N, C-alpha and C positions, 0 to 999 in steps of 0.2 A: 573517482574523486575521493580524496582523503579529507576527512572531517574529524574534528576533535570530539572525543566523547564528552557529552555535556547533558545538562538537564534542560528540557524545553517544555513549554506548556501550550495548551490549546483548548479550544472549546467551541461550542455552537454559537449561533447568532444571538440568541436571547440571553446567553450567559448562564443558563441553568446547568449545562454539562460543562465540566472542566476536567481536563486530564493532564497528566504529567508523564513525560518519557525521560528515563535516565539512561540514555545510551545514544550512540550514533546509529543510524539505520543500517540494516543489512544491505539495502540498495533502495534507490528511488526509481520507480517506474513511471513513465508517462505512457499510458496505455491508450491506443487508438482503435481498439476493437469495437465492433458494432454494439456489443453488450455494454461496454463502459459508456459509449456514446448515449445509448438509450437510458441506462440507469442514472447517469449524471445529468442528462438533458443538455449536454454540451458536446464539444468536439473530441474530448478525451478526458481521462481521469488521471490525476497526479497523486500517486500513493507512495508513501515511505513505509517500507516493511521493517517491523520490529518484532522481537520475541514478545509474545503476549505478556509474559511475567515482568517485562520492563515498562509496560504501559499501565499506569495506575489511574483509575477513575477517582478524582479527588472531591467532586461534588456532582450532584444531580443523578439522574437515572436515564438509562438508554433503553430503547425498545429495539429488539432484534427482529428483523423482517427478512425472511428467506425469499430471494428472487432467483429466477432461472438464469443460467449462463449458457452461452453457445456450446460450451464443453459438456453440458448436461449435469455437472456436479453441484451446481448451485452456489450461491453467494449469500452470506448472512451479513446484512447491512445493519450496523448499530446507529440508531438515530436518536437525537434528543427527544425525550418523551413529551416535550412541550412544543418546540418550534419545528421539529421533525428534520432538522439538518443532519445529514449523514456525517458522522465523525470518524468512523472506521468500518472496515469490512473484514470478514474472515472467509477464506475460500477453503473448500474441502479438497485442496490439491494434494493428492497422495496421503491423505489422512492427517494433514496439518491444521485442520479446522480450528482448533482452540490453541494452537501453538504460535502462530504468526498473525499479527495484526497489520492490516494495510491501512495506515493512518492517512486520512485525506489531508494532504499538505496544506490546502487552503484553510483548514481549521486551526492551524498553528498560529500562535500570537505573532510569530515572525516567519511567515512562509518563505521569505526570500532566502533563508539559510539552507533550503533543501531543493535545489534545482534537480532535474532528472539526470540520472546516471546513464539511462538508456531509454530509447523510445521503442515500444514493442507494438506488434500488430500494425506496423506502418503500411502494410499492404491494403488496409481498410481505412487509413486516415482520410480525413476530409481533404480534397485536393487544394483548397485554399489555405490549409495550414502549411506554412513554410518552416521547415526545420533548419536550424543553424548547421552549416556544412560540417563543423567539427563535432557535432553531437553523435553519439553512438546510436545505431538504429538497427532493427531487424524486421524483416517482413512479417514474421509471426512471433515465435519465441526463440530463446537462445539456449546455448549450452552454458550451464552455470559456471563451469571452470574457465570459460572464455571471457565472461563478463563480470562476475563477482570478484571482489578483492580476496586475497588469501585469508585475511582475517574474517571476512564474512563467510567464506567457505567453511572455516573452522567452526564458527558459531552455528552454521546450518548443520554441520556434522553432529554437533552435540544435541541439537533438537531432534535430528533423525534417530540418533542413538537412543535418546529417552523415549521416543515414540515407537521404536522398533520398526522403522520404515526407511525407505531410501527414495528420495525424489530427485536428487541432484545427479 
C-alpha cells in the first residue's frame, strides 16, 4: 500500500502519553499469533512499524515491561505510566530492539489511515476472524523482499547497516 509521508499523532486513553510520528510506516502488520492474542487480550494486534528515531514522545511517561514471546526473544511493551495502555512495542528481532517501534495502530488519533499491509501468523488466527479476500496473508512470517515495498526495504537496509546486523 502506498501512503504519503506525513506527521501523525497518537496517545493513550487518559491523554497522559502523546507521541508523534514523522514518517510513513515501514509496514503495517496484523498479527494473529497466540502471543499477540494473549498480550493484547484480543484476536490480533495491529502494529505499524517505524524507525524508532521517527517516533517522538511529546508528553507523558511510558513504563517498559518485558513480556515473553513464543520465539523466546521477548517483547518490550511501552505503556502509559498512568492508564497502562500499550502504545508501542520493541521486539528483539535480530538485534533491532531499540531501532524499530511497533506502534499500536489503535492508539493513533486517526487509526483508519493505517490498515494492515499483511496479516501474519494466520495459521493461528481465531477461526471466526474473516479476512478480506484481497488482503495479503501468510501462515507464519514472510520473506521481506516479497512483502515490503522497495522504499521500506531501503529504509530497513539503512537500519541494518547502522546496527551491523542483517534480518531481511
